N, C-alpha and C positions, 0 to 999 in steps of 0.2 A: 130292066135287068133284074134277075133274081137276087134277093139279098142273101148274103152269106151269114150274117149275124142277125138275130132276132131279139127283141125285148120281150121278156115274159115276167110274170109276177107269181110269187109263191101263194097258192090258194089253199093248199092243204098239206098238213104234216102228220105223219103217223109213225109211232115207234113200233117196229116190227120185231126186233130182238134187242137185247141190251146194247148191242153195238150197231145195229142197222136201222136207219130211219128212212122213211119214204117221203118224197116231196112231189106234190102236184104243181106243175108249172103251166100257167095258162097265159094266153095272149092278153094283152092289156085291154082290148076292146071286144073280147069274146069272138073275134073273127077266127076262121080256121087257120091252124098252123100247117106248114108243109107236111104232106102225108109221108108215110114210111111203111116198110115191110118188116116182118119178124127178123130179128138179128141186128136191127139198126141201132145206132147210138148217136148221141149229140155231144158236142164239146160245151162245157160250162165254163164261162169266163167270169172271174171275180178277182178281188184284190184283198190281200191280207195285210193289216198294219205291220205284222211281223216280217213276213217273207215277200211281200210285194205281189205282182201279178200271178194268178193261179189259173191254169187251164187244165181241166180234168175231163175225162171221157166217161160217159155213163150210158149204159144200155137202156133202151126204152122198153119198159115192162109191158106197156101196151094196153093195160086194162086191169080190171078186178074180176077174178073168177073167169067165167066164160065171156064176159062182156067187154067190148072195146071201150077205151076212153073216148069221150066226145072229141070232135075235131079240133077244139081249141085248147086241148090239154096234152102235155107230155108228162109221163110218170117215170120217175127214177128212184133208185134206192142207193143210199150212200152208207158204206160201212166205215165206221170210225177206226182209224189205224193208229194215230199217234197224236198226242195233244198239241204238237207244234205243226202238224202237217195240214195239207189242204182239206182233207176230210174233216179234221177237227175244227177248222175255221168254218166250214159249212154247218156242222152240227151246232157250233157255239153262236153263230151270228145270223143264220137264216131264220126268219120268222114269217108269219103270215103278213103279206104285204111287201116283202122284200122284192125289189125289182132287179132282174138279172139279165145278162146277155148270153144267149146260146147260139150254137151254129144250127144250120139246117141239118136234118138227119143224114147220116152217112151209113153205108152198109158194107162192111168187109166180111160179114158172116151170114150170108143169105141162106135161107131155107129153100131147097129145090123142091118145088111142088110136084115134080115128076117122080120122086123117090118111090120105090115099091114098098120099102119099109125104112123108117127113121129110128135110130137108136139115139136117144137124148141122154147125155151124161153131164151132170152139173156138180161142181165142187164148191160148197160154201156160197159166197156172193155171186158165183158164176151162174146162179139160177136166173139172174135177171134177163138175159137174152133167151135162155132156154124156155122160160115161162111163156114168152110171146110165141115161140115155136109150138109149144104144147097146145096152146089155145087154138092156133091155126089148124093143127093136125086133128084135134078133137072135132072142131066144127066142120071140117071137110071129110070126116069119117075115114081118115087115112090110117094105115097100119103103123104102129109105133110101139116103142118100149122106152121107159124112162127110169133112170137111177139118179137119185139125188143124195150125194154123200157129204158128210160133215162129222165133226168130232162128237157133237151132241145135238139131239133134236131141238133143244131150246135155242140153239144158235142158228137154226135154219130158217131164214126168212121165207115167207110165202109157203111154208110147209103145208098148211091146211088147204090152200088153193091147189097146190100140186097134187095132194092126195085126192081131193074132190074131182079134179079134172081127169087125172090119169086112171083112177080106179084101180082095177086089178092089174093093169099094165104098167103101173108105177111102183117103185120100191124106194123106201127111205133107208139109207145105209149109215148107221152111226159107227164111226170108225174107232172112237175112243182113243186109247193110246197105242193099240196094237192090232186092231181088227181091220186090216187093210182090205180094200175092195179087190176082189179077184177079177182083174181085167181080162186075163186070158180066158177064163171060163165064160165070162160074159160075152166076149167076142166070138168064141168057138160056138156058142149056142145060136148065133145069128144065121138066118138063111142067106144064101147067096144074093148079092145085090143090095144088102142093107147098107145104108149110109149113116155114119156116126157123126153127131154134132156134139162137141164137148167144149165146155167153158169152165175154167177154174184155174188153180195154181199151175205154174209151168211144169212142176214135177209130175203132176197128174196127167197133163196133156202129153208130155214126152213119153211117159210110161204107156199110155194108150197107143201112141204111134209106134212104139217099139214092139208091143205085142201084136199089133195089126200086121206089121212088117214080117214078124216071125211066122205068122199064120199065112203069109202070102197075099195079103190084101194089097191092092193097088193104092197108091198114096191118096188119090182123089176120093176114096171111100171114107176118109177121116178128115173132117173139117173142124177147125178149132178157133176159139177166141180164148186168149189167156192173159194172165196178169203178171207177166214176167218183168215188166218195166216199172212196176210201182215203186214208191219211195222206200228206201232202205234205212233212212234215218240219218245218213251221213252226207246228204247232198249239201253243196254250198253254191251260192250264186256266183256267176262269172260273166264276163263280157266276151262276145264273139265278134271278131273283126273279119270282114270280107275283103280279100285282097283286091278284087276287080273293081268293086264299087267304093272301096275305102269306108264302108259303113261300119259303125260300131253299135251292136245290139246287145242289150242286157238280157241275160237268161236267169230268171229267178230259180230258187231251189225247188219250187213246185211247178215248173214249166219246162217242157222239153225244148231242145234247140229248134226243132222243126216248128213247134207252136210259136216260139218267140219270133222266128223269122216270118212266119205267116202273119202274125199280129202286126209286124212292122212293114207288111206289104211286099215281102221278098218271097218270090215263088221258088220252091225247091221240089225236085222230083220225089215222089213218095207214093206208096200204095197201102201197105198193110198196117203201118204204124206199130208194128210189134217186133221189128228187127228181124224179119224173116225173108222178105222178098228180094232184097238187094238193090232196090231202086235209089235209096237215099244216101248211101255212103259218100262222104266227102273226104278229100285229101287234107290232112292236117299239116300245116307248114310250121307252126310253132304252138307249144302249149307249156304253160309254166307249172303244170301239175300233171299227175298221171291220169290217163284216160280210164274211165269206168265203163268198160264194155258190158252192155246188157242185151246184145243181140244174139241171135242164133245163126246168123248168116256168114259172118267173117270166119276165115280159117284161124287156127291157133297162131300160125305164122304171121298173119295180118294183124292180129291183136297184139302180139309181142312187139311188132315193129313200131307201134304207136304212131303210125303214119296215116291212119284212116279211122273213121268211126261212123256208125249209123246214127244220123242226127235225130231219128224218130224216138230213140230210146236211150242212147248213150250220152255221156257228159264227161266233164273233167272235174278233178278235185284240185282246183286252182282258181286263179282270178282272170286269166286271159287265154283265149284260144283264137288262133289265126287260121282261117280256112282258105283254101285255094278256090274261091268262088266269087 
């Protein structure tokens, strides 16, 4: 049976920007790790002395420049967000030789090899899955255009790799404080049949989808990976109780309900892990604190009722949550 979690060791660390650090994760015996396609990510499992179990999802960068990583290596980039959060624990405690557990690769953001043209849009650390797509398009001599946006060039990880690979078909957009990317003009200039792949902050992804809809694009022409469920700084740990099995499972401040259930061996329906698809909502029977809704699926009426939540992204600001599961 295929293993769902793998043991890997940190073999390389590189500081890409003041906040972004790259980690090379290799198999313990140099044997090949499970293969993956552009857009894939892994779950990284670790434990913080401060906040307990941490499960974070990181896109697989796939290689350096035009070259793929060797089969025994996964390459990820971690942006430090807050000194108390999971990313800070990784920056502060992971060193050469640190042994970790990661999941097999998963892909909710696949690149369609049949596209006539691909428009790649990355915002900040959203470059990580986009870079693997760019490498694939360049090597297969496919038509593409790329825009990599961020506040300042010094903050953009892999900027030199992007410029080298994309050449004249790539553009670095430094937004500063008020130089926002003109998404409507960018989309209007695309030929019919272009597929957009965008990864970045939720506001950027939402704006792209709105502009595409205004221009009459069908929904399937815009595909996204976003960071709308990241830590906000006010998360608290709590316990989830499952009515049917009478199990009580702890959810740390750096772990989603879905990930905590999975780690405890409890299967729950899910797909996107971004609060978009509507597979994972569960009925809330009791909660001793307000629900922090972070999905884009539930209606405003459903959110206000406090009777359901998407377990892949949402949580409570309390100590106990009872689910009808």
